N, C-alpha and C positions, 0 to 999 in steps of 0.2 A: 907315397907312391905304391901302387899295387904291386904284388909279387908277380914274378914271371908266370907262375902256374895259374894265376887268376886270369892273366891275359889269354893264355893258351886255353883254359877252360871255357872262357867267354866265347872264343873263336870256335871251338869245337861244338859248343852248344848251338851257336848260329848255324853252322854247317849242317848238323844232323837234324835240326828243327826245320830248316828251309829246304834242304836237299836230303831227305831221309834215305833215299835209295843209292846214294853216292858210294862208290868203291872206297874203302877205308885204307887202301894201300898208301895214301899220302901221309899217314900219320907220323912216320919217322922223319920225313922231310919237314913237316910242320913243326915238329918238336925242335929241330935244329934251327929253323927259321926264327922261332921265338927266342931261343937261346942266343942267337947271333945279333939280335936287335938291341941297340943301346937305348933302352926305354927312359933312363934317367937323364941322359945327356946326349940327345940325338945329334949325330954328326952327318950322316948320309941321307940321300933321298929315300933310301929303303927305310931308315929309322923314322923319318917324318911320315912316310906313307903308312907304315904299320901303326904308328900312333893315331893317325887320322882314322884308319879303319876301326880301331877300338872306339874312337869317339862316335863313329857312325852306328856301331853296334849298340853302344849305350843309348844313343838317341832312339833307336828302334825300341829299346826296352823300357823307355819311360813314357808315361802317359801325361806327364806334366809338360805342356807345350812350351812354356817359357824356357824350361831346362832343355828341352829338345832343340830349340832355336839356338841357345847358347852352345850346345854341343856341336851343331852344324857349323857354327861360326868358328869354333875352335878348329874343327876339321878343315875348313877352308884355309885358315891361316897356315896350318901345318902343311897342307898340300902345296900352297904357294911357296913356302920355304923350301920344300923338297924339290919342286920343279925348278926353282931359281938356281939350284946347285948344278944340275946337269941335264935339264930338259927331260926329266923322268917321265916315261910313258905311263907308268902306273899312277903317278900323281896327277897327270893331265887327265887320264881316263876317269879317275874317281872325282875329279873336279867337274868334268862334263856331266857325269851322272848326278852330282849334287844339283847342278843347274837344272837338269832335266826333271828331277823329281819335285823340284820347287816351282816348275812351270815356266822356267826362264828359257824358252825354246830358242830364241834368237841367239842368246849368248852361248848356249850349248852348241849350236850348229857352227857358230863362228870359231869357237875353240876347237871343235872336232876337226874342222878343215885346216886350221892352223897346225894342229898336232900331226895330222896325216902328212901335210906338206913338209913340215920342218923337222920331223923326228930324224935324227942322224941315222944313216943306214950303213955306216962303215963297219968293218969287221971288228975294229978295236972297240967301237962303242958297244956293239952287241956282246962282245966278250966281257965287257965291264958290268953288265947288267946282272943283278941277283934276283932270284925269285923272292916275291913278296906276299904279304897277306892281300887277298882280294875280297872285295865286298860287292855284292849285287843284291838289291832288295828282293823280297819274295814276290814271285809272280806265278801265274798258272803254268808257264813254260820256262825252260832254260836250264834244266838240270844237266843236260849233256854238254852244253857249252861251259857251264861252271866246272864240271868234272875235267874238261880239257884244260881250263885255266889252272886248277889246283894241282893237276898232275903233270903240268908242263915241265920238261926236263931242263930248260934254261930260262933265265929271267927275260931275255929279249923276246923270245917267242911267247912267254906268258903275258908280257905287257901288251903285245900286239893282239893276242886273242881277247884279252880283257877290253882293249880299246874297241875292237870289232863288235863285241857283244854290247858294250855301252852305247855305241852308235846305233846298233839295231834297236835297242830298247828306247833310245832317246827320241825316236820318231813319233811325235804326238799323233800325226795323221800319216800313216805309212804309205797310203796309196796315192798321195798327191805328188806333184813333180819334184818337190824338195825331198819328200820321203823316199821316193824311188832312187834319187840321186845318192842319198846316204846309205840306203840298203846296198846299192851297188859297190860303194866304197867299202862297206863292212864285208861284203862277199870277196872282194879283191884282197882284203887283209887276211881273212880267215874263211876259206872256201868250204870248210867241213862243218859249218854250222847248219844243222837241219832246219832250225827255225828261220834263219836268214833265207835259205833256199825256198822254204815254204812261203814266206812273205813275198819274195820276188816273184814266185810262180803265180801266186794269187793275184798280186797287183797287176801283172801284165795280162792275166786272163780277164780281169775286170774290164780291160780295154780290148778284149777280143784278139789277143796276140797268141795264136795257138802254139807257137814255138816255145812258150813259157812252160810247157809240160816238161821240158828238159830239166828245169830247176827242180820240179817235183820228183822226177825220177832220181835226180842226184840226192835229194833229201831222203828218199826211200832207201838208196844204197847205204847212206850213212846210218840210218835208223829204220830198218825194215819192219819194226813192230809198232811204229808210231801211228796211232788211229787217225790223227788229224792229217797227216801226209797221205795215208791211204784214202781218206775220204775226199781229199783234194784231187787226187788222181781219178777217183770215181766220178766226181763232179766235172772234172775237166773233160773227160771223154764223153760224158753225157752232153755237155755243152757243145762238143764237136760232132754231136749226133752219131757217135760210134757206140751204140748200146752194147755191142758184144764185148768190147774192151772195158766199158764201164761195169758190165756184169762180172767180168773177170776180177776186177779189183774189189768189188763189193763181196764176192765170194771168198776171195783171198783174205780180205779183212775179217770176214766172219770166221774163217778157219783159225786165224790168228787169235781172236778173242776166245774161242773155245779152247785152244791149246793153252792159253794163258789162264783160263778160268776167270776171265775178267768180266764181271757183270756191271761195270760202271756205266754211267750215262754216255761216256765218250764212244761207246761201241753200238749204241741203240740203232743208229742209222743202218747198220748191216742187216737188221731184221725187216727192213722195208722192201717193197718191190723196187726193181731196178729203175722203173719209169714212174715211181710214185710222185704225186703232185707236190710233195714237200720232202724235205730231209730233216733229220734231227741233228742238232749240235748241242754239246755239253755247255751249260751256263751255270756259273757259280758252283761248280763241281758236281752238284747233285741234281740240278734241274735238267730236264730234257726239253729243249725248245724246238718247235717246228718252225722251219724257215724255208724261204725259197730255194730250190735246188739249182741256183745259177749264181755265178760270180758277179753278175750285174747288181745283185743285191748287196748294199754296203753292210748290212747286218750280218748276212751269211759270211761274207768275205772276212770281216773284221773278227767275228767270233771264232771262225775256223783258223785264221792265221795267227791271232794274238791270244785267243783264250778268254778275252774279256772285252768289254766295251771301252772305248778309248777316251771318252769325255771325262775330264777330271772332276767335273761337278758330281759325277757318280759317287765319288768318295763322300761328299757332303750328304747326298741322298741316302747312302747306306748307313752313315753314322747317326743320322737324325731321325730316321723313320723307325718307329717302335711298335711293339705289339698293341693291337687294338685301335690303331689309327685308321683314318679314312683318307685314301689317296686318289686323285683323279689324274689320269694320263691322257692328255689331249694330243692326238697324233701318235698313237701307240706304235704304229707300224707292226713288227713282229713281236714287240713286247719286252725289249730290253729293260726299260724303266719299270714297266708294269710288273714283270715277274720278280725283279729285284725288290720292289716294294712288297709284293705278295708274300715273299719269303719272310719278310720282317714284321708285317702287320698280323700274320697268322689268321687262324680261323675266327678269332674274335674281331677282326678288322674287316675292311672292305676296300677293294680297289676297283674303280670304274675305268675301263680301258676303252677309249673312244677312237675309232679308226674308220675312215670312210671307204678305203679300198677293199673291195670284196675278197681278193686273194689273202690279204693280210688278216682280214677278219677270220678267215678259215684257219690260218695259222695260229691265231690267238686261241681260238676255240679248241684246236687240237692240243696245244700246250696245256690248256686248262684240264682237258680230259685225261691226258696221259699222266699228269702230275696230281690229279685229284684236287685242283685248286678251286673249290666251290665258292670261295669268297671273292673271286675275281669275276666281275660281270663285264662281258664284252658288249659294247654298245656300238652297233653298226651305224655309221653316219658321221657327219662333220659338225663339230661344234661351231656356232656362229652367233650372229646377233639377231637371228629370227628363226622361226620354225617354217619348214617347207621343203623345197627341192633345191638342189644345186648340181653343178657340173664339175667333176673332178678330172683334171687333165692327167693322163697316164704317162709317166716317164719310164725309160729303161730301168732306172733305179727307183724302186717304189718309194724310197725315202724322200725323193724330190717331187712326188705327186703334189699338185696344188689346185685349189678351187679357182675356176675361171668364171668370168662374167657371161651372162646370157648372150651378149653380142659376140664375145669370142667364140662361144659354142656354135654360133651359126655359121662361122667361117671355117670351122675345123672339120676334118674327117671324123664322122661319128664313132669310128673305132678308136680314136685317140683319147676318148674321155668316157667316163661312166656318169650316169645320173644317180645321185645319192640323196639320202635324206639329210636335212640339216636341222639343228635344234639348238636352243640355248642351254647353257649349263644350268641356269635357274630352273628350266623346265625338267632337266634331267634329275637334279637333286630332289625335286618334288615327286617325280615318278618313282624314285627309289626310297623316298622318305628318309633322306639323309639328314642326320642330326648334327654332324660335324664334318668339316673338311680341314685336314691338317696340312696337306701338301698338294700342290697343283703344278704339274708339268705341262708346258705348252710348246709343241713343235708343229706349227701349222703352215709353214712355208709362206710366210707373209700375211697370213690371215689372223695373226695373234690379236690384233686390236679389235677385230670383230668378236673373237672369242670372249675378250674381256668385257666388251660392251653388252654382251648377253649374259653377264654374270654378276649383275648388281647385287642381288640378295646374297649370293655366295661370298662376294668380297666384303660386303658391309656386315653380314651376320657371322661369318665364319673366319674371315681374314686369314686364309692360308698362307704359308710360305710358298712363293712361286719361283719356279725355275723356268725361264723361257729362252727360246732361241734368239740370240742377238744377231747373228750373221746367217742368212739363208742363201738361197741360190744366187741372189743379186749381189752378194758379197759386200753389202753396206750395212751399217748398224741400224738396228730397229728402233729409231729414235721416237716415233709416235707412241710405241708401247711404253718406253721409258717415261715420256712426258705424262701419259695417262696415269701410270701407276704412282708417280710422284704427286700428281694432283689429288690423289685419294689417300696420301699419307705414307705410302711405301717408301722405304729407302733402298737403294740399289747397291749391289756389291758384285765384284768379281771374286773368284775363289782362288786361294793359293793352297795347293795340295800339300799334304805331309805335315805342314805346320798348321793346317786347318784354319787359315785365317780368312775372314771376310774383310776385303779391302774396299772401302767406300769409293763409289764412282761419283766424282764431283764435277766432271766436265765431259764434253763430247769426245775429247781425245782419250779419255779413260776407257771408252768403249772399244777402242781399236784392238783387235786380236783376241777379244773375248768371244768365243763361240757361243757361250750361254751367259746369262745374267741371273743372279739370285736376288729376288725381291722380298724384303722382310717387312711385315706389317708393323704399325706402330706399337702393338702390344708386346713385341719382342725387342724393341729398341731400348737399350740401356744407355 
């Protein structure tokens, strides 16, 4: 059994690596918490919770995925034992978190509801709670909430704040009806979370609910120097056609950045004109991304509210793209996958970003310009099974734009679509003299099969790993694409995050709930 000091040292290392700006006033409390834990013969829910937290930290620290899986299973068992003793909120919250990071969204939401409804609320129960070790994985946001957890003055309050933060983080897609429901629950449990207020404000502004600015103002009062909250306020008033107030918040934010001497990407938006045709958001900490200055854009809303893209396959994308690779992004939109790949392939690699919507093309070019990404080539147009012209239907959210038939175009208002160039990927790789393609991402809103049929040489000669959208706006699985890829030898998988598992898809039922599918060519199948 490890010594008490090693447990404490491991926890301190986690805190200061994950939350380097945290106030260290909690150290004496932490020391007592470690001393009061019965590590060798756990008796209480606090003991089991703290042991499980250590397992989670050790899982984070290992690169051996089989060992990581064993540690997570050990943590689950300990949390179950702790919860069975007295319905410990800490144990329940950490268990919900485990389900979430493993992509078990349905189970996480069910347990979260059960915990919120059934946690005892009596004074006796609250008085019996002790402060415990708390774990939250590293994310681009969340230091203020974690500080509130670690510095809570009683165990019951600490458990509730932890539960609220876990619920906030567990929402895979925060802006749908389920996500909004759970964000409201998190806000009711702990109203002073700036990130929960920011997410609630953004998600309601996505639906044109102007009263949502009240959430943003509350987030600002909690954290007046938060660049993301200030940018959300600027965008909210711009969306409400109140440029004077939008200008106020932009100037206010600019003064804050100057006073803090903060030159990071998060403040670059303050240097633009108040009515600029785009805004900047921080992406992957150092990249500056040009995006649409409206909350109707899913990319803008997600990156501003969460700090990163929500699709779990992004972890696979980032882990497997390396220097010198060639990557093609079909349906690049503002470039989340494009620029994540660009950062990894470097100047010796190549990224082809294919996007038909003219506004998004301009955003892609601006991001390339300001970050000096010369190895990203923006290809304006739609990948298809032919070369020529096509009509692109324009939605409020550009992520939902889709190609329409000539017949549909004749019956629609001309202002509701753009005429765009279309081309095959085979013609594109010939134009750019491409010698290899390692990764291909396809998000074409139902046009994926046509993209693949125009890629015969690319698929046979280069056989890239493919990530394609399985569930588009029609909310049904993209089975024609699955059948096509299987017919040419690809094997299909869904991705389990954190354990980094590719789980084979063997039946139509296996597609359910998978936003994206990863298709692996025969050369990589072992």
